[in-house]
C-alpha atoms as a printed R data frame, in Angstrom:
    type eleno elety resid chain resno       x       y       z
1   ATOM     1    CA   MET     A     1  94.336 127.532  58.224
2   ATOM     2    CA   SER     A     2  93.824 123.679  59.066
3   ATOM     3    CA   LYS     A     3  90.594 122.267  59.284
4   ATOM     4    CA   ILE     A     4  89.329 120.402  62.059
5   ATOM     5    CA   LYS     A     5  88.192 116.386  60.998
6   ATOM     6    CA   THR     A     6  85.276 115.373  62.518
7   ATOM     7    CA   ASN     A     7  84.327 111.870  62.507
8   ATOM     8    CA   LYS     A     8  82.250 111.646  59.694
9   ATOM     9    CA   SER     A     9  80.844 107.851  61.354
10  ATOM    10    CA   SER     A    10  76.822 108.088  62.355
11  ATOM    11    CA   ASN     A    11  78.111 106.714  65.829
12  ATOM    12    CA   LYS     A    12  79.378 109.659  68.098
13  ATOM    13    CA   LEU     A    13  82.385 108.348  70.299
14  ATOM    14    CA   THR     A    14  81.695 107.678  73.944
15  ATOM    15    CA   TYR     A    15  83.703 106.779  76.823
16  ATOM    16    CA   LYS     A    16  83.625 103.320  76.435
17  ATOM    17    CA   ASP     A    17  85.185 102.984  72.926
18  ATOM    18    CA   ALA     A    18  88.021 104.117  74.248
19  ATOM    19    CA   GLY     A    19  88.333 101.232  76.867
20  ATOM    20    CA   VAL     A    20  86.975 102.908  79.875
21  ATOM    21    CA   ASN     A    21  83.039 101.624  81.641
22  ATOM    22    CA   ILE     A    22  81.789 103.700  83.915
23  ATOM    23    CA   GLU     A    23  78.503 101.858  83.977
24  ATOM    24    CA   LYS     A    24  80.901  98.262  85.022
25  ATOM    25    CA   GLY     A    25  82.952 100.665  87.719
26  ATOM    26    CA   ASN     A    26  79.156 101.993  89.229
27  ATOM    27    CA   LYS     A    27  77.696  98.101  89.131
28  ATOM    28    CA   PHE     A    28  81.951  97.364  90.843
29  ATOM    29    CA   ILE     A    29  81.171  99.657  93.793
30  ATOM    30    CA   LYS     A    30  77.473  98.453  94.504
31  ATOM    31    CA   THR     A    31  78.227  95.246  93.724
32  ATOM    32    CA   ILE     A    32  81.456  95.783  96.649
33  ATOM    33    CA   LYS     A    33  79.271  97.499 100.193
34  ATOM    34    CA   PRO     A    34  77.609  94.929 101.895
35  ATOM    35    CA   ILE     A    35  81.409  93.009 101.734
36  ATOM    36    CA   VAL     A    36  83.042  96.750 102.462
37  ATOM    37    CA   ASN     A    37  80.433  96.949 105.101
38  ATOM    38    CA   ASN     A    38  82.159  94.506 107.354
39  ATOM    39    CA   THR     A    39  85.688  95.915 107.324
40  ATOM    40    CA   PHE     A    40  83.895  99.150 109.625
41  ATOM    41    CA   ARG     A    41  85.298 100.271 113.141
42  ATOM    42    CA   LYS     A    42  84.892 102.858 115.573
43  ATOM    43    CA   GLY     A    43  85.493 105.502 113.747
44  ATOM    44    CA   VAL     A    44  83.800 105.281 109.810
45  ATOM    45    CA   MET     A    45  81.422 108.165 108.677
46  ATOM    46    CA   GLY     A    46  80.677 107.707 106.017
47  ATOM    47    CA   ASN     A    47  80.279 104.653 103.254
48  ATOM    48    CA   ILE     A    48  81.755 103.983 100.130
49  ATOM    49    CA   GLY     A    49  81.556 105.637  96.872
50  ATOM    50    CA   GLY     A    50  82.652 108.795  98.644
51  ATOM    51    CA   PHE     A    51  84.588 111.113  96.785
52  ATOM    52    CA   GLY     A    52  87.242 110.963 100.134
53  ATOM    53    CA   GLY     A    53  86.624 108.509 102.918
54  ATOM    54    CA   LEU     A    54  85.853 110.215 106.889
55  ATOM    55    CA   PHE     A    55  87.021 108.813 110.013
56  ATOM    56    CA   ASN     A    56  86.531 110.646 112.867
57  ATOM    57    CA   LEU     A    57  89.491 110.465 115.284
58  ATOM    58    CA   SER     A    58  87.696 111.961 118.108
59  ATOM    59    CA   GLN     A    59  86.939 109.369 119.133
60  ATOM    60    CA   PHE     A    60  90.172 107.797 120.551
61  ATOM    61    CA   LYS     A    61  92.165 108.908 123.441
62  ATOM    62    CA   TYR     A    62  95.161 109.916 123.574
63  ATOM    63    CA   LYS     A    63  97.188 112.246 124.727
64  ATOM    64    CA   SER     A    64 100.144 113.068 122.140
65  ATOM    65    CA   PRO     A    65  98.890 111.078 119.486
66  ATOM    66    CA   ILE     A    66 101.438 110.484 116.157
67  ATOM    67    CA   LEU     A    67  99.780 109.107 112.901
68  ATOM    68    CA   VAL     A    68 101.387 106.618 110.768
69  ATOM    69    CA   SER     A    69 101.208 105.860 107.410
70  ATOM    70    CA   ALA     A    70 102.324 102.993 105.407
71  ATOM    71    CA   THR     A    71 101.905 102.203 101.173
72  ATOM    72    CA   ASP     A    72 102.859  98.916  99.560
73  ATOM    73    CA   GLY     A    73 102.122  96.793  96.734
74  ATOM    74    CA   VAL     A    74 101.584  93.118  96.253
75  ATOM    75    CA   GLY     A    75 104.767  93.274  93.201
76  ATOM    76    CA   THR     A    76 104.783  90.697  91.142
77  ATOM    77    CA   LYS     A    77 103.396  87.818  93.133
78  ATOM    78    CA   LEU     A    78 100.379  89.366  90.798
79  ATOM    79    CA   ILE     A    79 101.802  87.057  87.964
80  ATOM    80    CA   ILE     A    80 101.023  83.404  89.846
81  ATOM    81    CA   ALA     A    81  97.633  85.112  91.351
82  ATOM    82    CA   GLU     A    82  97.035  85.444  87.547
83  ATOM    83    CA   GLU     A    83  98.571  82.406  85.860
84  ATOM    84    CA   MET     A    84  96.352  80.819  88.224
85  ATOM    85    CA   ASN     A    85  93.411  82.661  87.526
86  ATOM    86    CA   LYS     A    86  93.123  82.622  91.834
87  ATOM    87    CA   PHE     A    87  92.905  86.380  93.067
88  ATOM    88    CA   ASP     A    88  91.417  85.269  96.110
89  ATOM    89    CA   THR     A    89  94.581  86.003  99.154
90  ATOM    90    CA   ILE     A    90  96.627  88.807  97.189
91  ATOM    91    CA   GLY     A    91  94.278  90.957  99.095
92  ATOM    92    CA   ILE     A    92  95.240  89.934 102.297
93  ATOM    93    CA   ASP     A    93  98.790  90.464 100.929
94  ATOM    94    CA   LEU     A    94  98.302  93.717  99.895
95  ATOM    95    CA   VAL     A    95  97.274  94.579 103.707
96  ATOM    96    CA   ALA     A    96  99.514  92.485 105.680
97  ATOM    97    CA   MET     A    97 102.719  94.897 103.642
98  ATOM    98    CA   CYS     A    98 100.734  98.032 104.859
99  ATOM    99    CA   VAL     A    99  99.415  97.068 108.649
100 ATOM   100    CA   ASN     A   100 102.439  95.453 108.874
101 ATOM   101    CA   ASP     A   101 104.950  98.398 108.686
102 ATOM   102    CA   ILE     A   102 102.086 100.727 110.881
103 ATOM   103    CA   ILE     A   103 102.692  98.159 113.579
104 ATOM   104    CA   VAL     A   104 106.176  97.838 113.901
105 ATOM   105    CA   GLN     A   105 106.732 101.385 115.152
106 ATOM   106    CA   GLY     A   106 103.406 100.310 117.617
107 ATOM   107    CA   ALA     A   107 100.803 101.972 115.861
108 ATOM   108    CA   GLU     A   108  97.295 100.421 115.630
109 ATOM   109    CA   PRO     A   109  95.908 100.438 111.903
110 ATOM   110    CA   LEU     A   110  92.725 102.430 111.552
111 ATOM   111    CA   PHE     A   111  91.722 103.066 108.455
112 ATOM   112    CA   PHE     A   112  92.990 101.515 104.720
113 ATOM   113    CA   LEU     A   113  92.083 102.748 100.630
114 ATOM   114    CA   ASP     A   114  92.523 100.134  97.351
115 ATOM   115    CA   TYR     A   115  93.722 101.191  94.539
116 ATOM   116    CA   LEU     A   116  93.429  98.630  91.230
117 ATOM   117    CA   ALA     A   117  94.277  99.335  87.964
118 ATOM   118    CA   THR     A   118  93.927  97.045  84.787
119 ATOM   119    CA   ASP     A   119  92.987  96.792  81.158
120 ATOM   120    CA   LYS     A   120  89.528  95.937  81.600
121 ATOM   121    CA   LEU     A   121  87.661  95.422  84.833
122 ATOM   122    CA   SER     A   122  86.301  92.342  85.422
123 ATOM   123    CA   ILE     A   123  83.985  92.842  88.243
124 ATOM   124    CA   LYS     A   124  83.933  89.453  89.055
125 ATOM   125    CA   LYS     A   125  88.514  89.343  89.710
126 ATOM   126    CA   ALA     A   126  88.004  92.421  91.373
127 ATOM   127    CA   LYS     A   127  84.875  91.151  93.499
128 ATOM   128    CA   SER     A   128  87.591  88.233  94.669
129 ATOM   129    CA   ILE     A   129  90.833  90.786  95.363
130 ATOM   130    CA   ILE     A   130  87.975  93.360  97.764
131 ATOM   131    CA   LYS     A   131  87.330  89.642  99.719
132 ATOM   132    CA   GLY     A   132  90.596  89.248 100.510
133 ATOM   133    CA   ILE     A   133  91.820  92.229 101.145
134 ATOM   134    CA   VAL     A   134  88.751  92.823 103.393
135 ATOM   135    CA   CYS     A   135  89.396  88.922 105.170
136 ATOM   136    CA   GLY     A   136  93.011  90.979 105.727
137 ATOM   137    CA   LEU     A   137  91.373  93.923 107.678
138 ATOM   138    CA   LYS     A   138  88.717  92.537 109.203
139 ATOM   139    CA   LYS     A   139  91.815  89.835 110.629
140 ATOM   140    CA   SER     A   140  93.444  93.953 111.871
141 ATOM   141    CA   ASN     A   141  90.601  94.884 113.332
142 ATOM   142    CA   CYS     A   142  91.450  97.582 110.214
143 ATOM   143    CA   ALA     A   143  88.281  99.729 108.053
144 ATOM   144    CA   LEU     A   144  88.176  99.956 104.160
145 ATOM   145    CA   ILE     A   145  86.710 103.786 103.344
146 ATOM   146    CA   GLY     A   146  87.562 103.564 100.182
147 ATOM   147    CA   GLY     A   147  89.514 103.186  97.200
148 ATOM   148    CA   GLU     A   148  90.263 103.498  93.439
149 ATOM   149    CA   THR     A   149  89.104 101.440  90.423
150 ATOM   150    CA   ALA     A   150  91.089 101.981  86.934
151 ATOM   151    CA   GLU     A   151  91.161 100.676  83.477
152 ATOM   152    CA   LEU     A   152  94.018 101.833  81.928
153 ATOM   153    CA   PRO     A   153  93.829 100.101  78.655
154 ATOM   154    CA   ASP     A   154  96.747 102.072  76.770
155 ATOM   155    CA   ILE     A   155  99.097 101.334  80.296
156 ATOM   156    CA   TYR     A   156  97.810  97.045  81.428
157 ATOM   157    CA   ASN     A   157  97.508  94.732  77.847
158 ATOM   158    CA   ASN     A   158  96.458  91.568  80.189
159 ATOM   159    CA   ASN     A   159  97.504  92.554  83.660
160 ATOM   160    CA   PHE     A   160  96.658  94.646  86.931
161 ATOM   161    CA   ASP     A   161  98.666  96.529  89.733
162 ATOM   162    CA   LEU     A   162  97.040  96.531  92.985
163 ATOM   163    CA   ALA     A   163  98.726  99.183  95.729
164 ATOM   164    CA   GLY     A   164  97.498 100.208  99.428
165 ATOM   165    CA   PHE     A   165  98.154 102.833 101.588
166 ATOM   166    CA   ALA     A   166  97.164 102.573 105.753
167 ATOM   167    CA   LEU     A   167  96.905 104.421 108.655
168 ATOM   168    CA   GLY     A   168  97.422 103.496 111.800
169 ATOM   169    CA   ILE     A   169  97.763 105.546 115.356
170 ATOM   170    CA   VAL     A   170  99.857 105.845 118.830
171 ATOM   171    CA   ASP     A   171 100.626 107.795 121.273
172 ATOM   172    CA   LYS     A   172 104.134 109.457 121.259
173 ATOM   173    CA   LYS     A   173 105.421 107.825 124.296
174 ATOM   174    CA   ASN     A   174 104.879 104.341 122.998
175 ATOM   175    CA   ILE     A   175 106.604 105.206 119.353
176 ATOM   176    CA   LEU     A   176 108.691 102.004 118.572
177 ATOM   177    CA   PRO     A   177 111.399 101.872 118.645
178 ATOM   178    CA   LYS     A   178 112.190 103.131 121.980
179 ATOM   179    CA   SER     A   179 115.085 104.381 123.087
180 ATOM   180    CA   ASN     A   180 116.197 102.035 125.914
181 ATOM   181    CA   LEU     A   181 117.934  99.550 123.265
182 ATOM   182    CA   LYS     A   182 120.913  97.586 125.068
183 ATOM   183    CA   PRO     A   183 122.912  94.649 124.646
184 ATOM   184    CA   GLY     A   184 122.154  91.646 126.093
185 ATOM   185    CA   ASP     A   185 118.431  92.543 125.157
186 ATOM   186    CA   ILE     A   186 116.863  89.071 123.034
187 ATOM   187    CA   ILE     A   187 115.896  89.266 119.333
188 ATOM   188    CA   ILE     A   188 112.508  87.282 118.793
189 ATOM   189    CA   GLY     A   189 112.051  85.677 115.821
190 ATOM   190    CA   LEU     A   190 108.110  85.280 114.397
191 ATOM   191    CA   LYS     A   191 107.693  81.980 111.910
192 ATOM   192    CA   SER     A   192 106.282  83.600 108.020
193 ATOM   193    CA   SER     A   193 103.733  81.443 106.764
194 ATOM   194    CA   GLY     A   194 105.888  81.751 103.775
195 ATOM   195    CA   ILE     A   195 107.647  83.837 100.868
196 ATOM   196    CA   HIS     A   196 104.983  86.515 101.602
197 ATOM   197    CA   SER     A   197 104.985  89.220  99.409
198 ATOM   198    CA   ASN     A   198 109.045  89.860  98.464
199 ATOM   199    CA   GLY     A   199 111.339  88.027  96.362
200 ATOM   200    CA   PHE     A   200 108.519  86.738  93.506
201 ATOM   201    CA   SER     A   201 110.573  88.335  90.515
202 ATOM   202    CA   LEU     A   202 113.937  85.948  91.986
203 ATOM   203    CA   VAL     A   203 110.750  82.715  92.280
204 ATOM   204    CA   ARG     A   204 110.169  83.872  88.978
205 ATOM   205    CA   LYS     A   205 113.043  83.348  87.213
206 ATOM   206    CA   ILE     A   206 114.221  80.160  88.823
207 ATOM   207    CA   LEU     A   207 110.991  79.216  88.009
208 ATOM   208    CA   LYS     A   208 111.618  79.686  84.227
209 ATOM   209    CA   GLU     A   209 115.388  78.634  83.928
210 ATOM   210    CA   GLN     A   210 113.830  75.578  85.432
211 ATOM   211    CA   LYS     A   211 110.293  75.364  83.138
212 ATOM   212    CA   ILE     A   212 108.763  74.566  86.552
213 ATOM   213    CA   ASN     A   213 105.311  74.847  85.953
214 ATOM   214    CA   LEU     A   214 103.267  76.081  88.105
215 ATOM   215    CA   LYS     A   215 100.438  72.873  88.496
216 ATOM   216    CA   ASP     A   216 103.252  70.845  89.227
217 ATOM   217    CA   LYS     A   217 103.475  69.728  92.478
218 ATOM   218    CA   ILE     A   218 106.556  69.963  94.896
219 ATOM   219    CA   LYS     A   219 107.535  65.974  95.889
220 ATOM   220    CA   SER     A   220 107.306  65.140  99.499
221 ATOM   221    CA   PHE     A   221 106.419  67.912 100.513
222 ATOM   222    CA   SER     A   222 102.782  69.262  99.419
223 ATOM   223    CA   LYS     A   223  99.649  68.172  98.250
224 ATOM   224    CA   THR     A   224  98.815  71.050  95.858
225 ATOM   225    CA   SER     A   225 100.570  72.476  93.395
226 ATOM   226    CA   ILE     A   226 103.774  74.752  93.491
227 ATOM   227    CA   GLY     A   227 100.651  77.631  92.779
228 ATOM   228    CA   TYR     A   228  98.868  77.345  94.706
229 ATOM   229    CA   HIS     A   229 102.039  77.097  97.477
230 ATOM   230    CA   LEU     A   230 102.717  80.692  95.936
231 ATOM   231    CA   LEU     A   231  99.260  81.818  96.755
232 ATOM   232    CA   THR     A   232 100.111  81.841 100.373
233 ATOM   233    CA   PRO     A   233  99.081  85.218 101.551
234 ATOM   234    CA   THR     A   234 101.141  86.766 103.743
235 ATOM   235    CA   LYS     A   235 100.587  86.384 108.190
236 ATOM   236    CA   ILE     A   236  99.263  89.716 109.931
237 ATOM   237    CA   TYR     A   237 101.059  89.865 112.903
238 ATOM   238    CA   VAL     A   238  98.895  92.877 114.130
239 ATOM   239    CA   LYS     A   239  96.759  91.247 117.187
240 ATOM   240    CA   PRO     A   240 100.014  90.172 119.592
241 ATOM   241    CA   ILE     A   241 101.876  92.846 118.356
242 ATOM   242    CA   LEU     A   242  99.353  95.085 119.715
243 ATOM   243    CA   LYS     A   243  99.215  93.040 122.571
244 ATOM   244    CA   GLN     A   244 102.602  93.109 123.334
245 ATOM   245    CA   HIS     A   245 102.946  95.972 123.235
246 ATOM   246    CA   SER     A   246 100.133  96.788 125.009
247 ATOM   247    CA   LEU     A   247 102.072  94.928 128.478
248 ATOM   248    CA   ASN     A   248 105.154  97.222 127.555
249 ATOM   249    CA   ASN     A   249 106.595  93.502 126.656
250 ATOM   250    CA   ILE     A   250 108.782  95.219 122.619
251 ATOM   251    CA   LYS     A   251 111.369  97.280 122.937
252 ATOM   252    CA   ALA     A   252 111.173  97.109 119.277
253 ATOM   253    CA   CYS     A   253 110.392  95.273 116.442
254 ATOM   254    CA   ALA     A   254 110.775  95.007 111.898
255 ATOM   255    CA   HIS     A   255 108.979  93.568 109.434
256 ATOM   256    CA   ILE     A   256 111.368  91.123 107.742
257 ATOM   257    CA   THR     A   257 109.739  92.044 103.588
258 ATOM   258    CA   GLY     A   258 112.421  93.375 101.042
259 ATOM   259    CA   GLY     A   259 115.982  93.413 102.202
260 ATOM   260    CA   GLY     A   260 115.300  89.904 104.201
261 ATOM   261    CA   LEU     A   261 116.832  89.716 107.622
262 ATOM   262    CA   ILE     A   262 120.258  91.691 106.178
263 ATOM   263    CA   ASP     A   263 118.846  95.066 105.195
264 ATOM   264    CA   ASN     A   264 115.425  95.480 107.623
265 ATOM   265    CA   LEU     A   265 116.987  94.199 111.451
266 ATOM   266    CA   PRO     A   266 119.681  97.013 111.021
267 ATOM   267    CA   ARG     A   267 116.792  99.665 110.362
268 ATOM   268    CA   ILE     A   268 116.349  99.290 114.255
269 ATOM   269    CA   ILE     A   269 119.204  98.630 115.941
270 ATOM   270    CA   PRO     A   270 120.649 101.562 117.253
271 ATOM   271    CA   LYS     A   271 125.056 102.015 115.818
272 ATOM   272    CA   ASN     A   272 125.725 102.048 119.142
273 ATOM   273    CA   LEU     A   273 124.734  98.241 118.902
274 ATOM   274    CA   SER     A   274 125.096  94.987 116.975
275 ATOM   275    CA   ALA     A   275 122.445  92.198 116.565
276 ATOM   276    CA   ILE     A   276 123.963  89.403 116.481
277 ATOM   277    CA   ILE     A   277 121.786  86.462 115.232
278 ATOM   278    CA   HIS     A   278 122.541  82.322 115.550
279 ATOM   279    CA   GLY     A   279 122.265  81.034 112.230
280 ATOM   280    CA   GLU     A   280 121.317  77.443 113.723
281 ATOM   281    CA   ASN     A   281 118.138  78.970 115.337
282 ATOM   282    CA   ILE     A   282 116.364  80.258 112.365
283 ATOM   283    CA   LYS     A   283 113.879  78.493 111.084
284 ATOM   284    CA   PRO     A   284 113.162  78.400 106.723
285 ATOM   285    CA   ASN     A   285 110.159  77.354 105.404
286 ATOM   286    CA   TYR     A   286 110.624  73.679 103.758
287 ATOM   287    CA   ILE     A   287 109.575  76.419  99.928
288 ATOM   288    CA   PHE     A   288 112.837  78.339 101.276
289 ATOM   289    CA   ASN     A   289 115.354  75.452 100.889
290 ATOM   290    CA   TRP     A   290 113.268  73.588  97.466
291 ATOM   291    CA   LEU     A   291 113.805  76.938  96.244
292 ATOM   292    CA   LYS     A   292 118.027  77.795  97.153
293 ATOM   293    CA   LYS     A   293 118.602  73.993  95.677
294 ATOM   294    CA   LEU     A   294 116.238  74.682  92.518
295 ATOM   295    CA   GLY     A   295 117.921  77.668  91.378
296 ATOM   296    CA   ASN     A   296 121.539  77.368  93.260
297 ATOM   297    CA   VAL     A   297 120.950  80.131  94.858
298 ATOM   298    CA   SER     A   298 123.640  81.902  97.978
299 ATOM   299    CA   THR     A   299 122.890  81.467 101.700
300 ATOM   300    CA   ASN     A   300 123.921  85.398 101.851
301 ATOM   301    CA   GLU     A   301 121.929  85.938  98.711
302 ATOM   302    CA   MET     A   302 118.899  84.361 100.024
303 ATOM   303    CA   LEU     A   303 119.110  85.968 103.561
304 ATOM   304    CA   LYS     A   304 118.159  89.207 101.902
305 ATOM   305    CA   THR     A   305 116.123  88.568  99.027
306 ATOM   306    CA   PHE     A   306 113.447  86.532 101.749
307 ATOM   307    CA   ASN     A   307 112.493  86.251 104.640
308 ATOM   308    CA   CYS     A   308 113.792  82.936 105.197
309 ATOM   309    CA   GLY     A   309 110.681  81.546 107.906
310 ATOM   310    CA   ILE     A   310 111.490  84.760 109.663
311 ATOM   311    CA   GLY     A   311 107.894  87.356 109.276
312 ATOM   312    CA   MET     A   312 108.850  89.668 112.128
313 ATOM   313    CA   CYS     A   313 111.460  90.105 114.194
314 ATOM   314    CA   LEU     A   314 110.849  91.768 118.505
315 ATOM   315    CA   ILE     A   315 113.503  93.061 120.391
316 ATOM   316    CA   ILE     A   316 113.282  92.751 124.638
317 ATOM   317    CA   ASN     A   317 113.850  93.315 128.080
318 ATOM   318    CA   LYS     A   318 115.845  88.908 127.998
319 ATOM   319    CA   ASN     A   319 114.636  89.424 131.760
320 ATOM   320    CA   ASN     A   320 110.793  88.650 129.884
321 ATOM   321    CA   THR     A   321 111.738  86.292 127.167
322 ATOM   322    CA   LYS     A   322 109.809  83.031 128.661
323 ATOM   323    CA   LYS     A   323 106.619  84.533 129.511
324 ATOM   324    CA   ILE     A   324 106.806  86.373 126.317
325 ATOM   325    CA   ILE     A   325 107.623  83.790 123.588
326 ATOM   326    CA   LYS     A   326 105.170  81.275 126.512
327 ATOM   327    CA   THR     A   327 101.608  84.078 125.665
328 ATOM   328    CA   LEU     A   328 102.832  84.357 121.475
329 ATOM   329    CA   GLN     A   329 102.521  80.473 121.582
330 ATOM   330    CA   GLU     A   330  99.433  80.430 122.929
331 ATOM   331    CA   SER     A   331  98.129  83.558 120.069
332 ATOM   332    CA   GLY     A   332  98.828  81.222 117.741
333 ATOM   333    CA   GLU     A   333 102.091  82.729 116.732
334 ATOM   334    CA   GLU     A   334 105.592  80.011 116.554
335 ATOM   335    CA   ALA     A   335 107.938  81.869 118.320
336 ATOM   336    CA   PHE     A   336 111.770  81.782 119.063
337 ATOM   337    CA   ILE     A   337 114.971  83.383 119.899
338 ATOM   338    CA   ILE     A   338 116.726  84.377 116.803
339 ATOM   339    CA   GLY     A   339 119.887  86.337 118.785
340 ATOM   340    CA   HIS     A   340 120.670  89.065 120.777
341 ATOM   341    CA   LEU     A   341 122.489  92.671 121.194
342 ATOM   342    CA   GLU     A   342 125.657  93.406 121.777
343 ATOM   343    CA   ASN     A   343 127.637  96.579 121.590
344 ATOM   344    CA   ASN     A   344 128.862  97.259 118.858
345 ATOM   345    CA   LYS     A   345 132.958  96.608 118.159
346 ATOM   346    CA   LYS     A   346 133.423  95.770 114.554
347 ATOM   347    CA   HIS     A   347 131.159  98.662 112.721
348 ATOM   348    CA   GLN     A   348 129.190  96.217 111.276
349 ATOM   349    CA   LYS     A   349 124.837  96.548 112.765
350 ATOM   350    CA   LEU     A   350 123.638  92.927 111.965
351 ATOM   351    CA   ILE     A   351 126.574  89.611 111.853
352 ATOM   352    CA   ILE     A   352 125.063  86.174 111.390
353 ATOM   353    CA   ASN     A   353 126.612  83.861 112.240
354 ATOM   354    CA   ASN     A   354 126.639  79.595 111.298
355 ATOM   355    CA   LYS     A   355 125.131  81.463 108.177
356 ATOM   356    CA   ASN     A   356 125.504  77.602 106.581
357 ATOM   357    CA   LYS     A   357 123.948  76.066 109.733
358 ATOM   358    CA   ILE     A   358 120.620  77.498 108.281
359 ATOM   359    CA   TRP     A   359 119.828  74.683 106.467
360 ATOM   360    CA   ASP     A   360 119.892  71.943 108.822
361 ATOM   361    CA   ASN     A   361 116.630  72.698 110.622
362 ATOM   362    CA   LEU     A   362 114.808  71.161 107.563
C-alpha cells in the first residue's frame, strides 16, 4: 500500500499559491459596483455580487413576449489592446457585438452579463474593461446585472479573453425579419465606425508580414497611431434601429459582422428573393482600402471578411426611403441606399454588381 506524500514545508499551500487570488477578486467587485450601478434600468433587482442576476419582466407590458438572447466576444482584437496597453474601448466592442445581434430581430436589450478570464487579475486593467462595458450599455439602455471574473493561470499565459451575454425582449408580432419582403424593397446601409470586431486575425497577419508597427501612423490619413485606429470601438446601432422599428419602418435587419455582406445579408433574405447590391454605393472607411492594398487582398475576400464600411443593413419599403434616410441622418447615422430586392431568378440570395467600383469612393 502506497503512502500519501505530504508537504513537509512549514508553509501550508493555499489557493493563492496556485495562482488564484480570491481576495483580489472580491476587491474588484467592490471597486466596480458604483460604476455598474450606472447601467441599472427598469426591471433590475438587487445588486451585482449575488449567485445570479435578477430581472423583473412583469414590469414590461407585452401581449406575447419573446426573449431574444445573444452571446459573443471581441476576438483577436484583444491582442491589439494588449499590445497597445489600452483597454477602455474593448468593453464597448463586447456590448456592441451582442446587442447589435439582438436588435436585428426587433428586440430591445434588457440586461447583460460579462465573462473575463485571465492568467492573473489586474484590477486596473479589469476596471478599465468594465468602464468600456458600462459605456456601451449606457448607449444601449441595457443593464449589467452580473458576470464572472476567472483567474486561470494554467490556461492563459499573459493573455485574457472576454465574452458577453445579452438578453432582450420583443412582442411576437414585432419580430424581425417580417414575412412581407418583396421585389422593389430598398436596402439601406448604415456606416460602420471601422473594422468593428471581425477580421482581426487577417489584420494582424497583414501587419506582421509587412512589418508594420502599431505605433506607426498611416501617412496622409490619421494623426493617431495605427494601433489606436484599429481599436476604434464597434458602433452600437440600438437606439436608431429601435426608433425606426417602433415606427414600423423596418422589414428586416442584418448585422454585418464576420462573413461581411456576403455571408450576413443572405441570412435574412427569403429563398424567392435576391439582394442586389450596387458596389458603387458602398462607402468603405479608409482603413479598409489601406489593408486591401497593404495585404494585396482581393475584393471578394474583403467583402466576406470585413464589413467594408457597412455595419448594419435595413430593408424597407421603397415608398418610405427618403423619410427613413432623413430621420436616420438626423439621429447621427450615415445612411445610404446600397441596393434592392428582386425576384430570385439566378438562384442566388446575394448579387453584388460592380464590385471593383467599391474602392472608387475613396
